[in-house]
MARMIDREN-580116 format. One record per residue (C-alpha): chain; x, y, z. Coordinates in pm, whole numbers, plus 32768, in hexadecimal, padded with zeros to 4 digits. Layout:
BEGIN
chain:px:py:pz
A:X:Y:Z
...
This chain:
BEGIN
chain:px:py:pz
A:BE41:616B:CE76
A:BDD3:628C:CD96
A:BEE7:630A:CCB3
A:BF3D:6473:CCFB
A:C007:6592:CC6E
A:C130:65F2:CD48
A:C200:672F:CD2B
A:C35B:66F3:CDBD
A:C476:67F0:CDD5
A:C5E2:6789:CDC4
A:C5C4:663F:CD07
A:C727:663B:CC81
A:C7B8:6580:CDAD
A:C786:6510:CF12
A:C62D:64E1:CFA7
A:C58C:659B:CE84
A:C60E:64A5:CD83
A:C5C1:6372:CE5A
A:C461:63F1:CE9C
A:C42C:6437:CD2C
A:C49D:62D9:CCCB
A:C3B8:6231:CDCA
A:C28C:6306:CD65
A:C2BF:62AA:CBF8
A:C2E6:613B:CC54
A:C192:614B:CD02
A:C0EF:61E3:CBD0
A:C0CF:634C:CC3D
A:C119:6477:CB5E
A:C231:655E:CBCD
A:C283:66C2:CB6E
A:C3E7:66E0:CBEA
A:C4C0:6813:CC00
A:C634:684F:CC0B
A:C70D:697C:CBC4
A:C755:690B:CA5F
A:C609:685A:CA28
A:C699:671A:C994
A:C743:663C:CA93
A:C63C:6552:CB22
A:C5F9:63E7:CABF
A:C577:63B6:C95D
A:C409:634B:C95A
A:C2D2:638F:C88A
A:C214:6400:C9C1
A:C322:64F5:CA2D
A:C314:665D:C9B7
A:C43E:6732:CA17
A:C451:68A9:CA42
A:C573:6990:CA96
A:C53B:6A40:CBE1
A:C5FF:6B0A:CCDD
A:C506:6B0A:CDFC
A:C599:6C4A:CE89
A:C516:6CFE:CD52
A:C3AC:6D54:CDA6
A:C33A:6D9F:CC42
A:C3DF:6C69:CBB1
A:C33B:6B98:CCC1
A:C1DE:6C1A:CC6F
A:C221:6BDF:CAFC
A:C296:6A79:CB42
A:C15C:6A27:CC07
A:C083:6AB7:CAF1
A:C13C:69E6:C9EB
A:C11B:68AF:CAC4
A:BFA3:68DC:CAE2
A:BF83:6912:C96B
A:C059:67E2:C91D
A:BFC7:66EF:CA1C
A:BE67:677B:CA34
A:BE79:679E:CBAC
A:BF6A:6776:CCCF
A:BF0D:6696:CDF3
A:C04A:6697:CEC6
A:C166:6793:CEDD
A:C2B6:672D:CF71
A:C3A5:6840:CFDB
A:C4EB:6781:CFD4
A:C5E3:687A:CF3D
A:C6DE:68F9:D03A
A:C844:68E9:D0B4
A:C90F:68E2:D1F4
A:C9F7:69E5:D289
A:CB05:698D:D385
A:CBAA:6A90:D464
A:CB8D:6B1D:D5C1
A:CA83:6C28:D5EA
A:CB95:6D2D:D610
A:CC50:6CB0:D4DC
A:CB2E:6CC3:D3E5
A:CB1C:6E04:D31A
A:C9DD:6EC5:D2D5
A:C9EB:6E65:D165
A:CA1B:6CF3:D1B8
A:C8F6:6CFD:D2AC
A:C814:6DAF:D1B3
A:C86D:6CB0:D0A5
A:C809:6B82:D176
A:C6C5:6C2C:D1E0
A:C673:6C96:D07B
A:C671:6B2A:D00D
A:C60D:6A62:D140
A:C501:6B4B:D1C9
A:C49C:6C4E:D0C6
A:C4AF:6B4E:CFAD
A:C3BE:6A6E:D069
A:C2DC:6B97:D0B0
A:C2E1:6BFF:CF40
A:C269:6AA8:CECD
A:C15A:6A9D:CFD7
A:C0CE:6BF2:CF79
A:C0D7:6B9A:CE08
A:C012:6A56:CE2C
A:BF16:6AB4:CF38
A:BE1B:6B65:CE52
A:BE0B:6A20:CD88
A:BDE4:6949:CEC0
A:BCDC:6A2E:CF56
A:BC14:6A2D:CE13
A:BC1B:68AF:CE15
A:BBDA:689C:CF8D
A:BCE6:6791:CF9A
A:BE5D:6760:CF88
A:BF85:670D:D066
A:C0C4:67CF:D0AF
A:C1FC:670F:D115
A:C311:67E9:D1A3
A:C468:674E:D1CD
A:C4FD:67BE:D314
A:C604:66F1:D3CB
A:C650:666F:D522
A:C70C:67BA:D520
A:C5B9:6866:D510
A:C55D:67D3:D664
A:C6AC:67D7:D71B
A:C7D0:68C5:D6F7
A:C932:6843:D6DA
A:CA8C:68DE:D6E2
A:CB00:6969:D598
A:C9A3:6967:D502
A:C903:6A96:D5A3
A:C898:6B50:D46A
A:C82C:6A11:D3B9
A:C769:69B5:D4F4
A:C6C9:6B0E:D4F4
A:C657:6AEB:D389
A:C5B6:6999:D3D1
A:C520:6A09:D51E
A:C479:6B1B:D450
A:C3E8:6A15:D363
A:C360:6958:D48F
A:C2B1:6A89:D520
A:C224:6AEA:D3CF
A:C1A2:6989:D39B
A:C0F8:6976:D4F0
A:C038:6AB8:D4AD
A:BFED:6A4B:D34A
A:BF51:6904:D3BC
A:BE55:69C3:D493
A:BE07:6AC1:D383
A:BDD4:69C0:D270
A:BD0E:68B7:D32C
A:BBBA:6959:D2DB
A:BC0B:6934:D166
A:BC5F:67C2:D177
A:BDD2:6808:D139
A:BED2:6746:D203
A:C034:6798:D274
A:C14F:66A9:D2CE
A:C2AC:6702:D348
A:C3B7:65FF:D2F4
A:C4D8:65F1:D3EE
A:C5EE:6508:D37A
A:C71B:64AB:D448
A:C858:643B:D394
A:C80F:638D:D249
A:C901:6323:D139
A:C8B4:6437:D043
A:C9B3:6534:CFC6
A:C937:6637:D0C2
A:CA89:6638:D174
A:CB47:665F:D02D
A:CBCA:67AE:CFB2
A:CAAE:67BD:CEB5
A:C9A7:67D1:CFC8
A:CA52:6867:D0F7
A:CB1D:69A4:D118
A:CC13:6A10:D220
A:CC34:6B6C:D2B0
A:CD66:6C16:D21C
A:CDD1:6CA6:D36B
A:CE70:6BC0:D46C
A:CEB3:6C20:D5D8
A:CFAD:6B4A:D695
A:CEE5:6B59:D7DA
A:CDD5:6A84:D737
A:CEC2:6968:D6D5
A:CE28:687B:D7D6
A:CCBE:68C8:D77B
A:CC6D:694B:D620
A:CDC5:68DA:D5AD
A:CD70:6773:D608
A:CC35:678C:D534
A:CCFB:6818:D40D
A:CDDD:66E8:D41B
A:CCBA:65F6:D444
A:CC0E:667B:D30D
A:CD40:662F:D23A
A:CD66:64CC:D2C0
A:CC00:644C:D2F0
A:CB81:6478:D18D
A:CB33:6326:D0F5
A:CB39:626D:D243
A:C9E7:62D4:D2D2
A:C917:61AD:D34A
A:C7C6:6226:D2C4
A:C742:6194:D17C
A:C696:62AA:D0B3
A:C5D5:61AB:CFE4
A:C52C:6123:D11C
A:C4F2:6282:D1A1
A:C439:6303:D06F
A:C359:61CF:D072
A:C2F3:622B:D1D6
A:C2B3:6394:D16C
A:C1CB:632C:D052
A:C11A:622D:D12E
A:C0E1:633A:D236
A:C04F:6434:D13D
A:BF71:6326:D0A5
A:BEF5:62B1:D1FB
A:BDA3:630B:D28B
A:BE47:63ED:D38D
A:BF88:648F:D30D
A:C05B:650E:D431
A:C0C2:6676:D46A
A:C220:65FF:D4C2
A:C2D8:64D6:D42E
A:C430:6498:D4C9
A:C503:63A3:D404
A:C60F:62C0:D493
A:C65D:624A:D5F6
A:C756:6368:D625
A:C640:6464:D5E5
A:C55D:63C2:D6E7
A:C679:63B0:D7E4
A:C6CB:6523:D7C7
A:C55C:6586:D7D9
A:C527:64B2:D911
A:C65E:654C:D9B4
A:C5D1:66A7:D971
A:C47C:664A:D9FD
A:C521:65C0:DB39
A:C5E5:6703:DB6C
A:C4AE:67D7:DB2D
A:C3E9:6711:DC2F
A:C500:672F:DD2F
A:C521:68A7:DD06
A:C3A8:68DD:DCFE
A:C37F:681B:DE42
A:C49F:68D3:DEEA
A:C425:6A30:DE94
A:C2AB:6A02:DE70
A:C247:6A8F:DFC5
A:C32A:6BC0:DFC1
A:C2EB:6C10:DE52
A:C171:6BE0:DE75
A:C15E:6CC4:DFA5
A:C18A:6DF5:DEC5
A:C021:6E6B:DEA8
A:BF91:6FA6:DF41
A:BF13:6F6D:E0A3
A:BD97:6F57:E09D
């Protein structure tokens, strides 16, 4: 397989670090970013840059430096992000804006910064980390879900817009994997707590504090699948990861089909009479 130059955000831990390590093991070159710019694995083919993806100017500067350093970028991975737990009513405006600034606008910033380079080359691939929470909503994760649903919609439109240029798009949708995503370093909790949500969002708050480190998914195996998919002859638009992700997606599809079939006739009979 041809060795390529990958630009990966958030390489200090979690999926970003595991992906970086596997790419380097396979002989690729990685430009990795983190907030302090010096926390990824040490390797001669790894170049690290400091980057807060929510900063539009810094993002454009980082992409420019990456192109200068590596010569070109072949694949961009938008991995940087964090979780937010709290009922929709509990989350403050500032907390909601913060999760969107990183998870959605940060992804958008990187995409806009790299696209002139990709279009000029008439090639490239964009990998956007979503989540099973970008396909299905769950109690206590409403604003996180919303930020990842936004990434999904953006990515679907992007795939159509970029196809004429030979640029691909893949959305990665992991279920529960044993990264530090559920730790306090990667997930935040809404400051406000409302007692009425104790049996819904409150259950999720408790689960976050007890599940970290016990997830069944192996991130090392997951990143190998991601790379294999991008290097395949037909990279997918969507790449769910883990049996729990497939189970939740299939449950959603089943409910959609049931509701579509129940309401199809009445909801379709809404056109002007001819």
